[in-house]
N, C-alpha and C positions, 0 to 999 in steps of 0.2 A: 352328027346327031344333035338334036336340041338339047341344050343344057339340062332340061327337066327330065330327059331320059337317061341321062349320064348318072351313073352310080357303081362306086366302088366301095365295098364293105369296109376296107380298110380306113378309107376317108371317114366314113359314117362312126365307125367305133374308135378308132385311134388317132387319126390326124387332127381331128378338131380339138383335141386337147392340148396340143404342143404349144400353140400361141399364148395361151395363159396359164397351163399347168405343166409345162416342161419339167419344173423342178419338184413337182408333187409326186409323192410314193404311188406308184400304181400297183406294184406286186411287192408282197411280203413273203419270203422264202428263206426259212432257216434265220440266220443272222443278217440275211442281205435285205435291203429296201431299194427296190429297182424303181426309178422315176419314169415318168411317161416320156420324156426326152430320151432316156436312154433305151426303153422299149422301141421307140420309133427308130432311133439310129440302127439299133439291131435288126428291126425288120426290113428297113431299107437295105442294109447289107444282105440279109438272106434273099431278098428279091433280086440283088445284083447277082449274087452266086446262082440263083436258079436259072436266071437268064443265060448266064455263062455256060450252064450245063445244057441248054438247050430248051429249056420250058418256054412255052408260048402261050398266048390266050387259048384257054379251055383245055389245055393238058392237064391231066390229073395228076396230082401230088400226094402221096400217101404219107400221112403223119402217124407214127408208132412212137410215142414218148410217154414217159410219166409225166406228172403234174410238176413242172418246173419252169424257169423262165424261158428255155429254150422253145418250150411248147408255144408259148405266147409270140416269140419274135418269128418263129417259122409260119405258124398260123397266118398272120398278118404279112409276111413276106410273100407266101403264097397267093395271097388274095391280091397285094400289089402288084404281082407279076401278071394277074390276069388267069392265074391257074384255078384249077377246081380242087378244093380242099377234101380229102377223105382222111377220116380217122379212125384208129383202131386201137385196141386195148394192147399194151405192151406185155401184158403177163398172159395173154393166149398161147396157144401152142404153136410150134414152128409150122405145123400144116396148116393151121389157120392163118398165120402171116402169109405164107405162100400163096393160100387161096386169095386173100384180099389183094396181094400184088399183082396176080394174073388175072382176077376178076376186075380190077380197076385199069389194068393195063398202064399203070404208072410207070413212066420212064426214069423218075428221079423219086426217091423216098427219103425221108428224114427218121433215122432210126435210133433206138436205144441201142448202146453197144452191146448187150448181151443178144437182143433181137437181130442186129447186124452180124454177128459172129455166127449165129444158128443159119441166118440166110445166105451167108457166103458160102457155106458148106453144100448148099443145094442151088447154086446159081444156074446151073445148067437148064433147071426146070422153070428160070424165069425169063422168057425170050423178050419180054418188054422191059425189062429193067435194065438201064444203062448206068446209073450211078446212083450212090446213096451219100447223103451228109449223116455222119454218126456222132452222137452225142454221148459222152460219159467216158470215164476211164479205159485206156487201152485203144481209144480210137487210132491214135497215131500208127500203131502197128498193125492196124486192121486192113484188109483188102479195098475199103473204100474211103472216102474223104473224110478226114476229121473236121468236124463241124466248127469248131471253136477257131482253128487255125485257118479254115477255109474263108469264112466271113471277116475276119480281121482284115485281110486284105482289101475288102472291098469299101466302096465309099459309102459314107452315112446319108446321103441323100438319094432319092429314086422318084422318077416321074411315073407314078402310078398308071397301070394300064388302063386305056380309056372304056372301062366295061360299061354296058348298057343295064338297066335296070333288069331287064329280061333276060340277060346273059346267064348261063349256068354259072353256079358259085360253089356249091357245098352239096357233097354226097353225105346223107345221114344213114346209117345202117340199122335195119330192123333187128329186133333181138334174137331172131334165127330160133324161135322155140321148136319149129319144125323145118328142116333142112337148113341148107346155109342162108346166112343173112344176106338179104338183098338190099341194094342202095336206093333210098328215096332221093329223088334228084330234085334239088332246089335251085332257084334262081336268087340273085341278087336282093331283089325287092321282099323276098319272103320274110328275111330277118329283122328288116326294119319295120315291116309292118306288127312283127308280135312284139317288138321291143317298144314301138310306141303305145300300143294298146294294153299288153300285159304287164311288162317292167314298170311302164311309167304310170299307168293309170290304176293297176291292181296292186302290184307289189310296191308301188311308190317309191321307186329307187332314187335315191339322191346322192349327190355329190358328198355328203356326210357319210354315207355308208360304208362299211366293211364287210366284205362277204367271206364265206367259208363254206365249203361244200364237202360232203361225205362221197357222193358220187365224183368220179374223176372225170376231167375236162374232154376226153375222146367221146363221152356220152353227151348227146345233143341237150340234154336237161341241165347238165353242168356246165356245158359250153355257154349256154344262155346266162344262167344264174349267177356263175363265179367268173365270168370272163366278158362276154358282150355286154351283159346289161350295166355292170358296174362302169365299163370303160365309156359307154354311151353318154354317162352323165359325169365323169371323171371322178367316179369313186375309187376305192381301193379293194383287191383282191388278196386272200391268202391262201397260197398254195403250200402242199406238203407232197412228198412221194410216198411215204408209208401206207401200208393197207391199214384203212381207218379203224380205230377202236376207240370205245369210250374213253379209256385214259389219254389217246392222243388228242382227242377232241377237247376233251376238259382242259388239257395242257395248253393247247393252241387258243382256246377261249380266254384262259387266264393272260397269256402272253400278249394277244392281239385285240381283245375286246371287240369280236365282231358284232355287227349289229342283225345281221341277216344269215341265218344258217340253212343250207340246202340240205334235207335229208330225205331217208325212205323209212317206211314203216318199221323195217327190220332192225335198223340203227336206233330208231326213236326207242324200241323195245330195250333194246342193249343198254341205252343210256340210263332208262328208268331203273333197269336191274341191277345195274352196276352196283359194287359193293361200295365204291367210293362215291357215289353220286350224292349220298346224303350231305356231304360236306362241300359239294360244288356249288358255284353260284353262276348262273348264267344271265345275270342281270344287264348285261350289256345288249343282248339281243332285244330286237323289238319285234321280231317276227321269225318263224321257224316255217319252212316250206315242206311239203310231202307230195310226193308223186311216185309212179312206178307200179303200185299196186294200192288196193283199199287200205285205208287207215282206219282200223276198228275204232269205234267210239270208246270203247273201254280203255284203249291205249292212248287215245286223245286226252282222256280224263285223267290217266295216271301222270301223264308228261305235264300237262298244264297244271295240276294240282302239286306237282314236286317243283318245277321250275317257273312256273307264273308267267309262261310264255305261250302266246297263241300260236296254232299250227294251221296254216293255210293248204288244206289239203285240195288238190287239183288233179286235171288230168290232161295229159298232151300225148304227142306221138311223134314218131319219125316222119310220118307223112305230112304232119302240120307243124313241125319243127318244135314246137314248145305248147305251154298250157293254153288251152282254150276255154276251160270251164274251171272255175276256181271259187272257194270261198272269199270273203272280204275281210279285212282289217276291221276289228270291232263287231263282225257281223257273223261270226263263224257259227254254223250249224253242225255239231259232231254227228258223224255218219253219213253227211252228205258231201258232194263235191261241189255244192254253192250253185253260182249262176254262171251264165256266159260272159266271157271277157267281151269288153266292147269291141265291135267290128266283126264278131263272129256270129254265126247262124246255126241253128240245128234243127233237125227234125228227129223224132222218134218215130220208127216206121214199123207197123205190126207187121203179123205174118201174111196178111192179105195185100201188103204192098202200099196200104194207106197209112195216113199220120193216125197215130195212136192218140186216144183221149188221156187227159191228164189223169194220171194214177196208173195208167195200163204200161205193161212192160213191151219194150219194142227195141229194135236194133238204132244204135245212135249213128246219124248221119250229120257230118259237120262241114260247115262251109267257112270260109275266110280266106283272105289274100296271102297267107303263108302256106297254101295248099302247094303240095308237090306237083311237080308235071308228070311224074310217072316213076316206074321201078326200071332201073337198067336190066337191060336183057330179059325182061319178063313182061311181054305185052298182055299175055293172058291175066296175069295177076293184076296188072293195071287196069283193064278193062273191068274186071269185078270191083276192084276198089274205088275207081274215078267215075262217077255219075253226073256228068255236066260240071256243075261248081260244087258238088259234095264229094266228100270222102266218106265211103261206107266203112265204119270203123271194126264192126265186129263184136262191139261191146253193147251189152243189153242194160239199158237204162229206163227208168221211168221219171217223168216230170211233174211235180205236184203244182197246184193252182197258183201258187207263189212264183213259179219259174225255176225253183229249186230242184238240181238233179241228183238223183239217188240210183247209184251203181248196183246193177244186180249180177255182175259176173261177165265173163265172155261167153259168147253162145256156145263155143265147144266145150265149155267147162261145165255147164248147166247139167243136172242130173234129172231123168224123169223116173219117179218113185210112185209105184201105184198109179200111173197115168198122169201125175201131177208134177209140174216143173219145180224143181228145187234149187235155190241159189247156194252153192258151197259156203258163200261168205257169211249167210245168216247163221249156219251152224258153227262157223269158225269164230264169229263174233262171240256167240254164247259160250263157248269152250274157253275163249280167252279170259271170260270174267271169272273163271276158277283160280283160284290163287296158286294152283301147282303148274299151271301153264305158261310157258315162256312163248312159243309159237307153235302153229298148227295149220295143217292143209286138209281139206276134206275133197275126196274125189269117190267115184263110184265102183262099186264091183258087183259081179253077178253071184247070187247065192245058189245053193244046191237046186234050186227050182229054175234057175237062170234068170232071175228078177234082179233088177238094178236096186242096191241099196247103198247108203252111205257108209264109207269108212274114213276115219279120222287118223291121220299121221300127227303124233304128238311130240314135240320136244319140251321136256320138263324144266323147271327152274333147277337151278345147282343142287338146292338143298333137298329135293325130291328124287326118290328112285322109282323106275318102273316096277309095277306089281299088279297082280290081280285085283288088289283092294283100291289102287289109284284109278284102275280102268273101269271098275264098278262105280267109283265116285263120279268120275267124269260123264258116264253114261247117266247116272241118276240126275246129276246137274243138269244135263241136256233135257231129260224127260220132264223136269219140272218147269222149263221154259219154252220148250218147242212142241209142235204137232208130233204126234206119235210118228208118223213117216218120215220125219226129218231126224229123228234121233239116231246116232252112229250105231250100226249094229256091231261094227268090230272098231277097236281102237288099238293102233299100233305105235310103238315108242321108237323115236329115232333120236341121236344125238342132236342133228341139226337137219333143217330141210335143204333139199338140193335147190340150188338157185343158179342163175346165169351170171354173165358177168356184169349185168346191168342190176343185179340184186333181185330180181324176179323169181318167185318160186317156179322150179320146173316140174308141173304136175305129172307130165308124161314119164318122168323118171321113178315116180311113186308107182309100186306095183298096183296093177289095176286088173 
């Protein structure tokens, strides 16, 4: 193969740091500060271990670990060996882990000890799994190989697999809002393209940065912002295993002074509302990122006024790996998703199949060289989603005359009230402006006449209690700001909204 065709992501993201940054801290984890040289040696040892276990180029390897250094060395070890990386949340159910193992047909997995223990009890149901490397206490006594002991016996250098830029590299799972998650299959080149265009040109990631993330590394959003992007430029990342809370994030910010915070709207809201937030200082941050779901402008206002940090709201997907439309540093327009990331192109397609005019709502089609090649074992869905160089997203957008994109919701979330389409997000943004509301979601229901009307599910702030008076106040608030057909006909109170493992609201779990 020509030198220009060769590409191994471990070389692009990790190995280039070793000649000049071997002694620089790459990962902060608890009291440990792990250097690039140590990560590099660990990844090489993992690659040797995987080869010894029979992993060859294009074999899938499933990684099911919390955010800790072994996640990083395993990820790069898989890529060095030429394997195809697949990642799953270590907190999912045993049934879900069995699904991922059988779906990927991974002959080897890297598992957290509690996951390995549960898998071992059901091993007869896993015809493809030959072996696993187990991370964590108790691994020595388990039925699989202990990670630390196994890789310690391996060499600290490794000749990377000579992968082609168009070889398979990573499977990113969809969020699985309906049915089981499917894998969006990506090539080596996809991740370089987004890093060069989003991370370097929009996020402006630099060697001086230190990243911290609310989402965990198994989620492609965080794999990018909290691992690959900082490693691409020799920056540092902060990892922690605990479930994120405002208290944990504030403590990590005080200790490590991150410059980039990767967040989601749910956590942004919690940080603003936290009782201790008034005395916290996020002055080290130069930017906060938000994705995964729409960021209400009211929430943007509250966060920026409290902490003095811009939020770059953007949209990405497993199908495109990462963010392809984003606000820009110093040019944020709250309530919008900003403009196209360099190198990407977009269409807003109307109901007639043609390009919508500026200001008109249509389905977003996105193009760019980080596009997946398809969904594994789902040709029908792949055909619906991939149209030539385009990915049909299912998201409704409008683009204004300045090229700024406005999110109008998912096509399957839109409500048709009185013959008029209504975006739930507009009603939700209105309700969030009320000082009693912590979070909310709007779905449709059929009234006594069989007509679709909006229903709001509301989680109140800690100092507010559900009551008829509060319900009336919220409806009256909406009536003053919205057209009459958009005003919720019902308000139901919840402790919290149902969310999936990526933090997105699961609207289908709300009573409709």
